[in-house]
N, C-alpha and C positions, 0 to 999 in steps of 0.2 A: 708655664715656664719652669725649668728646673730650680731645685733648691728651695730655699730658700726657702731665703734664703729661704719654703722653703717654702721647701720653700712655698708650696701651695697647700701645705697641710698645717695644722695648728703649730704656730711658729714660736720662736724664742720671744714670747711676749714679755711685757713688763709687769710681772706679777706684783701684787701687793706685798709689802714687807710686814704687814701687821695682822694678816689672816682675819679679815672681817668676818663677823659671825654668820652672815647670810651666804649660803652657797650660791644663790643667784647673783650675788655681787662678784664672787670669785670666778664664776663660770658663765657669766651672762653673755659673753661673746662667742662661746663655744659653738653654738648651733649655727651661727652665720659662718664661722670659719669652716666647719665641717661641710656645709652646703657648697661653699666656694671650692673647697678641695675636691668634692665629689664631681664637680663639673670640670675643673681644670687639670687635675692629676691624670685622668685617662687620656686627655688630649696630649698632654706632655709626654706620657709614656708611649702613645702611638707614634708620635713624631720621633721619639728616641728609637723605637723599634725599627721603623722603616728607614731612618737616617736620610742621607742625601739632602735633596732640596727641602724636604719637610722639616728636618732638624735644623738645617742651616737657616731656613727662613724664620723658624720660631726663635732661634737664638738671636739672629740679627734684629728682628722686630723688637724683642725684649731689650736688646742693647740700645736701640734707638729710643725706646720708651724710657729707659733709665737715664740716658743722656739728657733727654728733655726734662725729666724730673729734677735732675741736678741743676739744670739751667733755671728752672722755675724756683727752686729753693734758694739759689744764689740771688735771684731777683727780689727776694724778700728783704735783702739787705742792700740798700742803695750804695752803701759804702764798701761793698764787697770788692776786693781787689782782683786783678786779673789772675793772680796766682791761685786764689780760691776757686775761681771759675774753671781754670785749667786743671785743677786737681781732679776734676771729674774724669779726665782722660786716663790717668793711671788707676783710678778707682774702678772704672768699668771695663776699659778695653782689654787688659790682660786676661780677665776672667772670661770674657766673651771669646777671645781668640783661643784660649785654652779649651773651652767647651767644643768649639768647632774642630780644633786640631785633634783632640782626644778621640772624638767620635769618628773622625776620618780614618782612623787606623782600622783597616779591613779585618784584621785578625782579632783584636781584643778591644776595639773601640767601644762597642756596645757594652761589654762587661765592665770596662773601666769607668765609663760614665755612669752606668747603673750603680756601681759600687759607691761612687762619690755622692750621687743623688740620695741613695739609701741612707748613708751615714749622716748626711746633712739633715735630711728629713727626720731621722731618728733623734738626732741631737736637738732639733727644734721641738719635737714632740716631748722628749724627755725633760727639756728645760721648762717648757710650758707647764707640764703636769707637776713636776717637782716644785717649781716656783710658786704655782698657785696653791698647791697642797700644803707646803711647809713654810713658805715665806722665809723670814729670818733676816740675817745680816745682809746689808746691801753690798753688791759686788763692786760697783764703781759709781758712787752717788753723785760725783761731780760730772759724770758723763751721761749716765742713764740711771736716774734714781730708782726706777722700779725693778731693775734686775738684781737678783740675789745670788749668793753663793750656793744655796741649795739648788737653784735652777741651773747654774753652771755645772754643778756636780752631776745632776740628773742628766743633763745633755751629754756630758762626757761619757758617763757610764753607758748610755744608750748607743752612742757612736762606737764605743769599744765592743759592745755586743754584736754590732753589725760586722766588725772585723773578725770576731770570734766565729760567727756563723759562716762568713765567707771563706776564711782560710784556716780556722782552727789551729793557729800557730801564734807564737809571740810576735813575729814580724807583722802578721795581719792585724793583730790587735794594736800594735804600736803605730802602724800606718794609719789605722782608723782613728786612733787617739790624736795623732798629729794633725790630721785633716779636720777632726772635730774641733780641736783647739783653734785652728785657723778660721773655721766657720764662726766660732763665737767671737773671735777677735774682729772679724769682718763686721759682725753685727754691732759690736761696741763702737767701732770706728764710724759706722754710719749713724749711730745714735749720737755720737759726739758732734758730727757734722750738723745733724738736725738741731741739736741743742744750740749750736753756735749761731744758726740762722733763725732760731726761734720757731721751729716747726715741730709738731708732734708726729706727723706722718709725712712721708715723701709724696703721697698722692692719695687718690681714692679709687684707683682702677680695680682693686680686688676687694669686694665687700668683706668686712671683718678682718682684713689683713693690712689695709692701707694701700701703699703704692708698690710698684715693682721693686724699687730699691729696698723697701722695707722687707720684702720677702726673699730677695735674691742676694742681699748683701753677704750672707754667709756662704752661699753657693759660689759667688764670685771669688771670694778668698780661698775657699777649699779647692775650687777648680784650678786656680792659678798655681797653688802649691802642688796639686796633682799633675798639672802639666809640666812643671819643673822636674818632678820625680820621674815622670814618664820619659822626659828628655834625657835624664841621667841614665835611666835603665835601658833605653833604646827602644826603637819601634818594635811592636809585637810583644812587649813585656807586660805581664799582668801586674798591676800596681801592688797587690798584697802578697805576691809570691816571691 
């Protein structure tokens, strides 16, 4: 499934802030992540390329899976109020609808979704690599203690590089930066929700990555923003031009 967030490649993990001495500690989960990505990324890209029922079915199945993960996470807290349970609707539905609607554009749907997926994946990989390599000051310790400013910066730089390659213009880089920031905010929001219900991962459906929400949180946020941008630009408009 796309993104993520990333979505099925080494993602915005929660890197150590103290740079442990052993490389096997810092990168111990990398092999499992790469194997999972090697299996799932081609499937995702094939569905994206062919579009139609294949893409719609993939996105809808992922949406149902994320909704079920949200339900299970809420069940961890018997005192969870209805508002918390219903929050899963705006957390998941807009991103799912945006991914379906963007791809349905017969002129630029494939290019626009590929652009969003590429920058989300690049952001996740950059954040993972920079955070694990440099560690440093925590980004939001009360929400996600493992994430660092170095990881956030690495993710943003890599997202902007995708914009530069795609459009070679200030607008393309700015668009990629905005979507990259949205992706990281989506990741933080999901981390805050998991922390609230006392869970480390949203599920175990993707070895080395956790659950669908863990890997698609950034994609949901970026796709929602991309959908709003496409709506403002009009049908047939390329997001980064």
